[in-house]
C-alpha positions as CSV (number, residue, x, y, z in Angstrom):
1,M,123.3,-146.3,60.3
2,L,122.5,-146.2,56.6
3,F,125.9,-144.7,55.7
4,R,127.7,-147.3,57.8
5,F,125.8,-150.0,56.0
6,L,126.7,-148.5,52.6
7,E,130.4,-148.4,53.6
8,D,130.3,-152.1,54.7
9,V,128.6,-153.4,51.6
10,K,130.9,-151.4,49.3
11,G,132.7,-153.9,47.1
12,L,130.9,-157.0,48.5
13,K,128.7,-159.4,46.4
14,G,127.3,-162.8,46.6
15,E,126.6,-164.6,49.9
16,D,129.0,-162.2,51.7
17,L,126.3,-159.6,51.5
18,L,123.6,-161.6,53.4
19,P,125.1,-161.4,56.9
20,L,125.5,-157.7,56.7
21,L,121.9,-157.3,55.3
22,E,120.5,-159.4,58.2
23,A,122.6,-157.4,60.8
24,F,121.3,-154.1,59.4
25,M,117.7,-155.3,59.5
26,S,118.1,-156.3,63.2
27,A,120.0,-153.2,64.2
28,T,117.9,-150.5,62.5
29,Q,115.0,-149.0,64.3
30,A,113.5,-147.5,61.1
31,T,110.4,-149.7,60.6
32,A,109.8,-148.1,57.2
33,W,112.9,-149.7,55.9
34,R,112.2,-153.3,57.2
35,P,109.7,-154.3,54.4
36,Y,112.1,-153.0,51.7
37,L,115.1,-154.8,53.2
38,R,113.2,-158.0,53.8
39,K,112.0,-157.9,50.2
40,S,115.5,-157.3,49.0
41,K,116.8,-160.3,51.0
42,E,114.1,-162.6,49.7
43,T,114.6,-161.4,46.1
44,Y,118.3,-161.9,46.4
45,I,118.0,-165.5,47.8
46,A,115.5,-166.4,45.1
47,S,117.5,-165.0,42.2
48,N,120.7,-166.7,43.4
49,T,118.9,-170.0,43.7
50,T,117.6,-169.6,40.1
51,L,121.0,-168.5,38.8
52,A,122.7,-171.4,40.5
53,K,120.4,-173.8,38.7
54,D,121.0,-172.1,35.4
55,S,124.8,-172.1,36.1
56,D,124.7,-175.8,36.9
57,S,122.8,-176.7,33.7
58,S,125.2,-174.8,31.5
59,S,128.5,-175.7,33.1
60,I,131.4,-176.9,31.0
61,P,133.6,-179.8,32.2
62,A,137.1,-178.5,33.1
63,E,138.8,-181.2,31.1
64,S,137.0,-180.2,27.9
65,A,137.8,-176.5,28.0
66,S,140.7,-175.1,26.0
67,S,143.5,-173.8,28.3
68,N,144.7,-171.3,25.7
69,S,141.3,-169.7,24.9
70,L,140.1,-166.4,26.4
71,S,137.5,-167.3,29.1
72,L,134.7,-164.8,29.3
73,P,131.8,-165.0,31.8
74,S,128.5,-166.4,30.7
75,M,125.6,-164.1,30.4
76,L,122.4,-164.7,32.4
77,R,119.5,-163.7,30.2
78,P,115.9,-163.6,31.6
79,I,114.8,-166.4,29.2
80,A,113.9,-169.8,30.7
81,N,115.7,-173.0,29.6
82,I,118.3,-171.2,27.5
83,A,122.0,-171.2,28.5
84,N,124.0,-168.3,27.1
85,S,127.7,-168.0,26.7
86,V,130.2,-165.6,25.1
87,A,133.1,-166.6,22.9
88,A,136.2,-164.4,22.4
89,S,136.5,-165.0,18.7
90,P,134.8,-166.9,15.8
91,D,137.2,-169.8,16.2
92,E,136.5,-170.0,20.0
93,H,132.8,-169.8,19.1
94,E,133.0,-173.0,17.1
95,R,135.0,-174.9,19.7
96,L,132.7,-173.8,22.5
97,K,129.6,-174.8,20.5
98,A,131.0,-178.2,19.8
99,T,132.0,-178.7,23.5
100,L,128.6,-177.6,24.8
101,V,126.7,-179.8,22.3
102,A,128.8,-182.8,23.3
103,S,128.5,-182.3,27.0
104,E,124.8,-181.2,27.2
105,P,123.0,-182.5,24.1
106,D,119.5,-181.8,25.5
107,Q,120.2,-178.2,26.5
108,N,119.4,-175.1,24.3
109,F,122.4,-172.8,23.9
110,D,122.9,-169.2,22.7
111,I,126.5,-168.5,22.0
112,Y,127.7,-165.1,20.9
113,V,130.9,-163.7,19.6
114,H,132.2,-161.0,21.8
115,G,131.4,-157.6,20.3
116,S,129.0,-158.9,17.6
117,P,125.6,-157.3,17.0
118,E,123.9,-160.3,18.5
119,H,126.1,-159.9,21.7
120,L,125.1,-156.2,21.8
121,A,121.4,-157.1,21.4
122,A,121.6,-159.6,24.2
123,V,123.3,-157.2,26.6
124,R,120.6,-154.6,25.8
125,E,117.9,-157.1,26.5
126,I,119.4,-157.9,29.9
127,H,119.7,-154.2,30.6
128,S,116.0,-153.7,29.8
129,H,115.1,-156.6,32.0
130,H,116.9,-155.1,35.0
131,E,115.4,-151.7,34.3
132,Q,112.0,-153.3,34.4
133,K,112.8,-154.8,37.8
134,R,114.0,-151.4,39.1
135,D,110.7,-149.9,38.0
136,E,108.7,-152.6,39.8
137,L,110.6,-151.9,43.0
138,R,109.9,-148.2,42.5
139,Q,106.2,-148.8,42.2
140,E,106.0,-151.3,45.1
141,F,108.0,-149.2,47.6
142,P,107.8,-145.6,46.2
143,D,108.8,-143.8,49.4
144,Q,111.6,-146.1,50.4
145,Y,113.0,-146.2,46.9
146,T,112.9,-142.4,46.6
147,H,114.7,-142.0,49.9
148,F,117.4,-144.6,48.9
149,E,117.9,-142.9,45.5
150,N,118.4,-139.5,47.2
151,V,121.0,-141.0,49.5
152,H,122.8,-142.6,46.5
153,H,122.7,-139.4,44.6
154,Q,124.2,-137.4,47.4
155,L,127.0,-140.0,47.7
156,D,127.7,-139.6,44.0
157,L,127.9,-135.9,44.4
158,L,130.3,-136.1,47.3
159,S,132.4,-138.7,45.4
160,N,132.7,-136.4,42.4
161,E,133.5,-133.4,44.5
162,L,136.3,-135.4,46.2
163,R,137.6,-136.5,42.8
164,S,137.7,-133.0,41.5
165,L,139.6,-131.8,44.6
166,T,142.1,-134.6,45.0
167,A,142.3,-136.7,41.9
168,H,144.1,-136.0,38.5
169,G,143.8,-137.5,35.1
170,V,146.1,-140.3,34.1
171,S,148.0,-138.1,31.7
172,L,148.4,-135.4,34.5
173,D,149.8,-138.1,36.8
174,A,152.3,-138.9,34.0
175,N,153.1,-135.2,33.8
176,F,153.9,-135.1,37.5
177,S,156.0,-138.2,37.3
178,K,158.1,-136.7,34.4
179,F,158.3,-133.0,35.4
180,G,157.5,-132.9,39.1
181,Y,154.5,-132.3,41.3
182,D,153.0,-128.8,41.5
183,A,150.3,-128.1,44.0
184,R,149.3,-124.9,42.1
185,L,148.3,-126.9,39.0
186,R,144.6,-127.3,38.3
187,T,142.8,-129.0,35.4
188,R,139.6,-128.5,33.6
189,E,138.1,-131.2,31.5
190,P,137.1,-130.2,27.9
191,D,133.7,-128.5,27.7
192,S,133.5,-128.3,31.4
193,S,131.9,-125.7,33.6
194,A,131.9,-124.8,37.2
195,A,128.7,-126.7,37.7
196,S,129.9,-129.8,36.0
197,L,132.4,-130.5,38.8
198,S,129.5,-131.7,40.9
199,Q,127.6,-133.6,38.2
200,S,127.5,-137.3,38.0
201,R,129.8,-138.8,35.4
202,S,127.6,-141.7,34.7
203,E,127.4,-140.6,31.0
204,D,130.9,-142.0,30.6
205,H,129.5,-145.5,31.1
206,E,126.6,-145.1,28.6
207,D,126.5,-147.4,25.6
208,R,128.2,-146.0,22.6
209,D,127.0,-146.8,19.1
210,W,130.2,-147.4,17.2
211,D,128.5,-147.7,13.9
212,A,126.9,-144.3,14.4
213,E,130.2,-142.7,15.3
214,R,131.5,-143.6,11.8
215,F,129.4,-140.7,10.5
216,Q,130.4,-138.3,13.3
217,G,133.7,-137.0,11.9
218,T,135.0,-133.6,12.8
219,A,134.7,-131.1,9.9
220,L,137.6,-128.7,9.2
221,T,136.4,-125.0,9.2
222,F,138.1,-122.0,7.7
223,W,138.2,-120.0,11.0
224,K,137.6,-120.9,14.6
225,M,137.6,-118.9,17.8
226,P,141.1,-119.3,19.4
227,I,141.1,-121.2,22.7
228,V,143.7,-120.6,25.5
229,R,145.3,-124.0,26.1
230,Q,146.5,-123.1,29.6
231,Y,146.7,-119.9,31.7
232,F,147.8,-118.5,35.0
233,H,145.1,-117.0,37.3
234,R,145.9,-115.7,40.8
235,G,148.9,-118.0,41.3
236,L,147.2,-121.1,39.9
237,L,148.0,-122.8,36.6
238,W,144.8,-124.0,34.8
239,R,145.2,-126.5,32.0
240,A,143.7,-129.5,30.4
241,S,144.6,-132.9,31.9
242,E,145.6,-134.4,28.6
243,S,149.1,-133.6,27.1
244,E,149.5,-131.3,24.1
245,E,150.6,-133.1,21.0
246,V,153.1,-131.7,18.5
247,A,151.4,-130.8,15.3
248,S,152.6,-132.2,12.0
249,F,153.2,-128.7,10.6
250,E,155.5,-127.9,13.5
251,L,157.8,-130.8,12.4
252,F,157.5,-129.5,8.8
253,V,158.9,-126.1,10.0
254,D,161.7,-127.9,11.7
255,L,162.8,-129.4,8.3
256,L,163.4,-125.8,7.1
257,Y,165.5,-125.2,10.1
258,V,167.8,-128.0,9.1
259,G,168.9,-125.8,6.2
260,I,168.9,-122.6,8.3
261,I,171.3,-124.1,10.8
262,A,173.6,-125.5,8.1
263,I,173.8,-122.2,6.2
264,I,174.5,-120.2,9.4
265,G,177.1,-122.7,10.6
266,D,178.9,-123.1,7.3
267,T,179.0,-119.4,6.8
268,A,180.7,-118.9,10.1
269,A,183.2,-121.7,9.5
270,E,184.2,-120.2,6.2
271,H,184.8,-116.8,7.7
272,A,186.5,-117.7,11.1
273,T,187.1,-114.1,12.0
274,K,185.6,-111.6,14.5
275,F,183.4,-110.3,11.7
276,G,182.2,-113.8,10.9
277,F,181.5,-114.5,14.6
278,L,179.5,-111.3,14.9
279,Q,177.4,-112.2,11.9
280,F,176.9,-115.7,13.2
281,I,175.6,-114.4,16.6
282,V,173.1,-111.9,15.0
283,T,171.7,-114.1,12.3
284,F,171.4,-117.2,14.6
285,I,169.6,-115.2,17.4
286,L,167.1,-113.8,14.9
287,S,166.4,-117.2,13.5
288,W,166.0,-118.7,17.0
289,K,163.6,-115.9,17.9
290,M,161.5,-116.6,14.9
291,W,161.3,-120.3,15.9
292,N,160.6,-119.5,19.5
293,D,157.7,-117.1,18.6
294,F,156.2,-119.6,16.3
295,T,156.4,-122.3,19.0
296,L,154.8,-120.1,21.7
297,S,151.9,-119.1,19.5
298,I,151.1,-122.8,18.8
299,S,151.5,-123.7,22.5
300,W,149.3,-120.8,23.8
301,F,146.3,-121.1,21.6
302,E,144.4,-123.8,19.9
303,T,142.5,-123.2,16.7
304,D,143.0,-126.2,14.3
305,D,141.4,-124.5,11.3
306,I,142.4,-123.7,7.8
307,T,143.4,-120.2,8.7
308,Q,146.1,-121.6,11.0
309,R,147.6,-123.6,8.2
310,I,147.7,-120.5,6.0
311,A,149.4,-118.6,8.8
312,V,152.0,-121.4,9.2
313,L,152.7,-121.2,5.5
314,F,153.2,-117.4,5.7
315,V,155.6,-117.9,8.6
316,M,157.5,-120.5,6.5
317,I,157.7,-118.0,3.6
318,C,159.2,-115.4,5.9
319,L,161.7,-118.0,7.2
320,F,162.6,-119.0,3.6
321,G,163.2,-115.4,2.6
322,Y,165.2,-114.8,5.7
323,T,167.4,-117.8,5.0
324,L,168.2,-116.6,1.4
325,N,169.7,-113.4,2.8
326,I,171.9,-114.8,5.6
327,V,175.3,-115.1,3.8
328,E,175.5,-111.5,2.6
329,A,173.6,-110.0,5.5
330,F,176.3,-107.5,6.6
331,E,177.3,-106.7,3.1
332,S,174.3,-106.1,0.8
333,T,171.2,-108.0,2.0
334,W,170.6,-106.6,5.5
335,T,167.5,-104.7,4.4
336,Q,165.8,-107.8,3.0
337,L,166.9,-110.0,6.0
338,V,165.3,-107.5,8.4
339,A,162.2,-107.1,6.2
340,F,161.4,-110.9,6.4
341,Y,162.2,-111.0,10.1
342,L,159.9,-108.0,10.8
343,A,157.2,-109.5,8.6
344,Q,157.0,-112.5,10.9
345,K,157.1,-110.4,14.0
346,L,154.4,-108.0,12.9
347,F,152.3,-110.9,11.8
348,N,152.5,-112.2,15.4
349,C,151.7,-108.7,16.7
350,F,148.6,-108.6,14.6
351,Y,147.6,-112.0,15.8
352,Y,148.0,-111.1,19.5
353,L,145.9,-108.0,19.0
354,Q,143.2,-110.1,17.4
355,V,143.3,-112.5,20.3
356,A,143.1,-109.5,22.7
357,Y,139.9,-108.3,20.9
358,L,138.3,-111.8,20.8
359,L,139.4,-113.0,24.3
360,P,139.0,-110.3,27.0
361,M,140.3,-112.8,29.6
362,V,143.9,-112.4,28.3
363,R,143.6,-109.0,26.8
364,G,146.1,-107.3,29.1
365,S,148.8,-109.8,28.4
366,M,148.2,-109.8,24.7
367,I,148.5,-106.1,24.5
368,F,151.7,-106.2,26.5
369,Y,153.2,-108.8,24.1
370,S,152.2,-106.6,21.2
371,V,154.0,-103.6,22.7
372,A,157.0,-105.8,23.4
373,I,157.1,-106.5,19.7
374,L,156.6,-103.0,18.4
375,I,159.4,-101.4,20.5
376,P,162.3,-103.4,19.0
377,T,160.6,-103.3,15.6
378,A,161.3,-99.5,15.5
379,L,165.0,-100.2,16.4
380,W,165.3,-102.8,13.6
381,I,163.8,-100.4,11.1
382,G,166.3,-97.8,12.2
383,S,169.2,-100.2,11.7
384,V,168.2,-100.5,8.0
385,H,168.9,-96.7,7.6
386,L,172.4,-96.9,9.2
387,D,175.6,-98.2,7.7
388,Y,177.9,-100.8,9.3
389,P,179.2,-100.5,12.0
390,Y,176.8,-97.8,13.3
391,R,173.8,-100.0,13.0
392,L,175.3,-102.4,15.6
393,A,174.3,-99.9,18.4
394,L,170.6,-100.4,17.5
395,I,171.1,-104.1,16.9
396,W,172.5,-104.8,20.4
397,I,169.7,-102.8,22.0
398,A,167.0,-104.5,20.0
399,I,168.2,-108.1,20.6
400,P,167.8,-108.1,24.4
401,I,164.4,-106.5,24.1
402,D,163.4,-109.2,21.6
403,L,164.7,-112.0,23.8
404,F,163.5,-110.9,27.2
405,G,160.7,-108.4,26.5
406,Q,157.9,-110.9,26.7
407,L,159.5,-112.6,29.8
408,S,159.5,-109.3,31.6
409,M,155.7,-109.5,32.0
410,V,156.3,-112.0,34.7
411,L,157.7,-109.2,36.9
412,F,154.3,-107.5,36.9
413,T,152.6,-110.6,38.3
414,R,154.9,-111.0,41.3
415,P,153.6,-110.3,44.8
416,K,156.5,-107.9,45.6
417,W,154.3,-105.0,44.4
418,K,152.3,-105.0,47.7
419,S,154.2,-101.9,48.8
420,F,152.6,-100.1,45.9
421,P,148.9,-100.9,46.2
422,N,147.7,-98.7,43.3
423,F,150.3,-100.2,40.9
424,K,149.5,-103.7,42.2
425,A,145.8,-103.2,41.6
426,L,146.5,-102.1,38.1
427,C,148.7,-105.2,37.4
428,D,146.1,-107.5,38.9
429,R,143.4,-106.0,36.7
430,W,145.4,-106.2,33.5
431,F,147.3,-109.5,34.1
432,D,144.7,-111.4,36.2
433,F,144.8,-114.0,33.4
434,Y,147.8,-114.6,31.1
435,P,148.7,-117.6,28.9
436,A,151.2,-120.2,30.2
437,V,153.6,-122.4,28.4
438,N,152.7,-126.0,28.1
439,I,155.6,-127.9,29.8
440,E,155.3,-131.0,27.7
441,H,155.1,-129.1,24.4
442,K,157.9,-126.7,25.3
443,T,160.3,-129.5,26.4
444,E,159.5,-131.7,23.4
445,R,159.9,-128.9,20.9
446,T,163.2,-127.8,22.5
447,N,164.5,-131.4,22.5
448,A,163.5,-131.6,18.8
449,F,165.6,-128.5,18.1
450,V,168.6,-129.8,20.0
451,T,168.3,-133.1,18.1
452,L,168.5,-131.0,14.8
453,V,171.7,-129.4,16.1
454,F,173.3,-132.7,17.0
455,G,172.2,-134.1,13.7
456,Y,173.8,-131.2,11.8
457,S,177.1,-131.7,13.6
458,V,177.1,-135.4,12.5
459,V,176.0,-134.7,8.9
460,A,178.6,-131.9,8.6
461,L,181.4,-134.5,9.2
462,L,180.6,-136.4,6.1
463,Y,183.0,-136.2,3.1
464,Q,183.7,-138.3,0.0
465,N,186.8,-140.5,-0.3
466,K,188.4,-141.7,-3.5
467,A,191.4,-143.6,-2.1
468,A,191.5,-147.4,-2.5
469,F,192.1,-147.7,1.3
470,G,190.4,-144.8,3.0
471,I,191.3,-145.5,6.6
472,N,193.4,-142.4,7.1
473,A,193.7,-139.3,9.3
474,F,190.6,-137.8,7.6
475,F,188.6,-140.8,8.6
476,G,190.0,-140.8,12.1
477,K,189.1,-137.2,12.7
478,A,185.6,-137.7,11.5
479,I,185.1,-140.7,13.8
480,L,186.4,-138.7,16.7
481,G,183.9,-136.0,15.9
482,L,181.1,-138.6,15.7
483,I,182.1,-139.8,19.2
484,Q,181.9,-136.2,20.5
485,A,178.4,-135.7,19.2
486,F,177.3,-139.0,20.6
487,S,178.7,-138.1,24.0
488,F,176.9,-134.8,24.1
489,N,173.7,-136.5,23.1
490,W,174.2,-139.0,25.8
491,I,174.8,-136.4,28.5
492,Y,171.9,-134.1,27.4
493,F,169.2,-136.7,26.9
494,E,170.2,-139.8,28.9
495,I,171.8,-138.2,32.0
496,D,170.5,-134.6,32.5
497,A,166.9,-135.4,31.3
498,C,166.6,-138.6,33.4
499,N,165.7,-139.0,37.0
500,I,164.1,-135.5,37.1
501,H,162.1,-134.9,40.3
502,T,161.1,-131.3,39.4
503,H,161.7,-129.8,36.0
504,A,163.3,-126.4,35.9
505,I,160.1,-124.9,34.3
506,R,158.0,-126.2,37.2
507,R,160.5,-125.6,39.9
508,H,160.6,-121.8,40.1
509,I,160.4,-118.8,37.9
510,A,164.2,-118.2,38.3
511,S,165.1,-121.8,37.3
512,S,162.6,-121.6,34.4
513,M,164.2,-118.5,33.0
514,A,167.6,-120.0,33.5
515,W,166.6,-123.1,31.6
516,V,165.3,-121.0,28.7
517,V,168.3,-118.7,28.7
518,F,171.0,-121.4,28.9
519,H,169.6,-123.2,25.8
520,L,170.3,-120.4,23.4
521,P,174.1,-120.2,24.0
522,F,174.3,-124.0,24.3
523,I,172.8,-124.5,20.9
524,M,174.7,-121.6,19.3
525,S,178.1,-122.7,20.6
526,F,177.5,-126.4,19.6
527,V,176.5,-125.3,16.1
528,L,179.7,-123.2,15.9
529,A,181.8,-126.1,17.1
530,G,180.2,-128.6,14.8
531,A,180.6,-126.3,11.8
532,S,184.3,-125.7,12.6
533,L,184.9,-129.4,13.2
534,S,183.6,-130.1,9.7
535,R,186.4,-127.9,8.3
536,L,189.1,-129.3,10.7
537,V,188.4,-132.8,9.5
538,L,189.6,-131.8,6.0
539,V,192.8,-130.0,7.1
540,H,195.9,-131.9,5.9
541,D,198.5,-130.8,8.5
542,C,199.3,-134.3,9.9
543,N,200.5,-137.7,8.6
544,N,198.4,-139.8,6.4
545,S,196.2,-136.9,5.3
546,D,196.8,-136.6,1.6
547,P,194.2,-134.1,0.2
548,E,194.3,-136.0,-3.2
549,T,192.4,-138.9,-1.5
550,L,189.4,-136.6,-1.0
551,G,186.6,-136.2,-3.4
552,E,186.8,-133.5,-6.0
553,N,184.4,-131.2,-4.2
554,Y,186.4,-131.5,-0.9
555,V,189.9,-131.0,-2.2
556,G,189.5,-127.2,-2.5
557,R,188.2,-127.1,1.1
558,S,191.2,-128.8,2.5
559,E,193.7,-126.4,4.1
560,P,197.3,-127.0,5.0
561,E,197.0,-125.6,8.5
562,I,194.3,-124.6,11.1
563,P,193.4,-120.9,11.0
564,I,193.6,-119.4,14.5
565,G,190.0,-118.3,14.3
566,M,188.8,-121.8,13.6
567,R,190.6,-123.1,16.7
568,W,188.8,-120.6,18.9
569,F,185.4,-121.4,17.2
570,Y,185.9,-125.1,17.7
571,C,187.3,-125.2,21.2
572,G,185.4,-122.2,22.5
573,G,182.1,-123.7,21.1
574,L,182.7,-127.1,22.8
575,G,183.7,-125.5,26.1
576,T,180.8,-123.1,26.2
577,A,178.3,-125.8,25.3
578,L,179.6,-128.0,28.1
579,I,179.3,-125.2,30.6
580,C,175.8,-124.3,29.5
581,M,174.8,-128.0,29.8
582,A,176.0,-127.8,33.4
583,G,173.7,-124.8,33.9
584,I,170.7,-126.6,32.4
585,S,171.3,-129.6,34.6
586,F,171.7,-127.5,37.7
587,S,168.3,-125.8,37.1
588,H,166.5,-129.2,37.5
589,V,166.0,-131.0,40.8
590,H,167.0,-134.6,40.2
591,K,166.0,-137.6,42.2
592,K,168.4,-139.0,44.8
593,I,170.0,-142.3,44.2
594,E,170.8,-144.4,47.3
595,K,174.5,-144.6,47.9
596,Q,175.3,-142.8,44.6
597,R,178.9,-143.0,43.6
598,V,179.2,-139.3,42.7
599,H,176.6,-136.7,43.4
600,K,175.3,-134.2,41.0
601,R,177.2,-131.1,42.0
602,P,180.7,-132.6,41.9
603,R,179.9,-133.9,38.4
604,L,178.8,-130.5,37.3
605,V,182.0,-129.0,38.7
606,L,184.0,-131.3,36.5
607,R,181.9,-130.2,33.5
608,V,182.7,-126.6,34.1
609,A,186.4,-127.3,34.7
610,V,186.6,-129.3,31.4
611,G,184.7,-126.6,29.7
612,I,187.2,-124.0,30.8
613,V,190.1,-126.2,29.7
614,L,188.5,-126.6,26.3
615,I,188.0,-122.8,25.9
616,C,191.7,-122.3,26.7
617,L,193.0,-125.1,24.4
618,P,193.5,-122.8,21.3
619,L,196.4,-121.3,23.2
620,A,198.4,-124.5,22.4
621,E,198.9,-123.5,18.7
622,S,201.4,-126.3,18.1
623,L,198.6,-129.0,18.2
624,S,197.8,-130.4,14.7
625,S,194.2,-130.9,13.7
626,L,194.3,-134.6,14.6
627,Q,195.9,-133.8,18.0
628,L,193.4,-131.1,18.7
629,I,190.4,-133.2,17.9
630,S,191.8,-136.1,19.9
631,T,192.4,-134.0,22.9
632,T,188.9,-132.5,22.9
633,T,187.3,-135.9,22.3
634,G,189.3,-137.3,25.2
635,L,188.1,-134.6,27.5
636,V,184.5,-134.9,26.4
637,V,184.6,-138.7,26.8
638,L,186.3,-138.3,30.2
639,T,183.3,-136.1,31.3
640,L,180.9,-138.7,30.0
641,I,182.6,-141.6,31.8
642,Y,182.6,-139.6,35.1
643,E,178.9,-138.8,34.6
644,V,178.0,-142.4,33.9
645,I,179.9,-143.8,36.8
646,G,178.6,-141.1,39.1
647,S,175.0,-141.9,38.2
648,T,175.4,-145.5,39.5
649,S,174.9,-146.8,43.0
650,R,177.4,-148.6,45.3
651,N,174.6,-151.0,46.2
652,N,174.8,-152.6,42.8
653,S,177.6,-153.9,40.7
654,F,178.8,-151.5,38.0
655,W,179.5,-154.2,35.4
656,R,176.4,-156.3,35.7
657,D,173.1,-156.5,37.4
658,R,173.4,-159.3,39.9
659,R,169.7,-159.2,40.9
660,R,167.7,-162.3,39.9
661,C,164.5,-162.0,38.1
662,K,161.5,-163.4,40.0
663,Y,157.9,-164.0,38.8
664,S,155.3,-163.5,41.4
665,A,151.5,-164.0,41.1
666,E,148.6,-163.4,43.4
667,C,145.4,-165.3,43.0
668,R,142.2,-164.3,44.6
669,V,139.5,-166.9,45.0
670,R,136.6,-167.4,47.3
671,K,137.4,-168.9,50.6
672,R,134.3,-171.1,50.6
673,A,135.3,-172.6,47.3
674,V,138.7,-173.6,48.6
675,E,137.2,-175.0,51.8
676,A,134.6,-177.0,49.9
677,A,137.4,-178.5,47.6
678,L,139.5,-179.4,50.7
679,K,136.5,-181.1,52.4
680,A,135.6,-183.1,49.3
681,G,139.2,-184.2,49.0
682,V,139.5,-183.1,45.3
683,T,142.5,-181.4,43.7
684,I,142.1,-177.7,43.3
685,D,142.3,-176.5,39.7
686,V,143.4,-172.9,40.2
687,A,143.1,-172.1,36.5
688,E,139.5,-173.2,36.3
689,M,138.7,-171.5,39.6
690,M,140.2,-168.2,38.3
691,K,138.1,-168.4,35.2
692,D,134.9,-168.8,37.2
693,E,135.2,-166.3,40.0
694,G,138.7,-165.1,40.7
695,S,141.2,-162.5,39.7
696,E,145.0,-162.5,39.2
697,K,147.8,-160.0,39.5
698,A,151.2,-161.0,38.2
699,G,154.5,-159.3,37.2
700,Y,158.2,-159.5,37.1
701,E,160.6,-157.9,39.5
702,N,164.3,-158.0,40.2
703,I,165.5,-159.3,43.6
């Protein structure tokens, strides 16, 4: 009976509570509860009578209130003959004071500015008053009060337990909306323990002393114990509910990669040969690996100390030294390039071993990652002692181990080893816990790197003109290249990354690996195409392309015809990038659009077909630079138009949104107040009624 009564009174207040209270008193057979309930009823009626009198004495005429001011409820303090009100601002305080004095000259008023020290003191006084009333009830009815408190405490425990099982934080709900729902995902609040799941969260509602918090800043320490941000454990992903933010030093490292991408791309464009293509692949993969290792370490562990900043600086020094030796890597600087690359890898290996020692929970996975670093390290050291082309054998063995060695650990955590119980027991013991990639951080960092690539392809198109009228073939080719980059950016960010129901990383292990694997050739091929396009813009093999109209620094770079290698670099890069983008899009699960004009798979088929055509386009050697760029731009724009039209619905007009905008509002007021106004024959002022006791929900929608 008590639980049913608690469910009925949940959310009720005012006179609506009295009928249920009387019904419970008449229905219950527990005589011990009757004095307590009767006392509660009498206290409630008496207090409401007193409050009604106070409210009447401090009421404000509707016609004198400002319609534009923020209306806050008046406070009811346990001091006789004093009316208390709260103003939203100092200006509102003066207006409210003048209004009250004019309307009730004989009444005493206390008016507080919301959030002021006086306001805080008054609220604390009211809080102390009600605590005193609670203590009086406890002394007058000790047994009944204790029983009721126990029931209330049990309900709080059950509510928190249900919340821990079914509810998620707001940021985690946003994560599900963006990347898809995953029933295997679990969250733990910061500084939580197993026991805290059943504890009351009433401390979240305690008063906070904001002045005291001014002196509670977080001190930066030289070294802190690393914390695993998220990890897998027996098929479940445990992580914090809040999203992981990108650190400022990560963006600073990206600035260095602007130069790395430019040097690698420009070097390949200047040497459009098989040898130049080989050097481009090797140097770009190594730089990508260094960036990926750095991103993973930041995503896996949280330290936020001075040591971490020093480590980031060391990684940047390794990147800087690596970049200085890219151009002559296969000629004379291979040893130095490999040395800086291995310095960063061995530093990561040392860090993983340190984490394995400090955090036994992830010791097995950290040792595995360290071994996955040491094996290719031996091969890279061996390549230093061999001459070209013999070192290529060790290089092409080391690169796959570098790229996929750490990913192979996932194979040891799969359930397919049930046929080998001893081996499965060993894997379960060593890899019971292993760090996981934060999906928000991974996608945001990858998107940032892709943005750098798109930005490089645009910046590489820039040249200097010295003609009086510079609208010529050079300008036209550069604009076509800009349209290409914009189209790729549109497809990648605005089409493939929108309407995602389940992200590839969350969908399945196979789709996750496909998403990661496809990004490397996509980025490499687009950098190669962008670097080649920057040279094609300066070629003077068509009408209205006089090289003398170029700036002095660009005249020497202008060639009379397109080298065959540059044709393959440019067209092959664009085609491969388009095909890889189709693979990235296919790895996601996108939301269905009602009566969609063209579904996802037919659109991806066109992408692959256009990509194949672009790759084969260098076979048409008679095309000039302007014709070649125009053809490729036309094919890319055709793909974009097909994607945009295919993403629309036949239920709506393509050219304009014919739905009208409608404003709707829902006002909730007391039924008795409306009935009283109707019986009295007075006009209902909804605005004033809302200020006193109502609530409102409003919003815009298309119809």
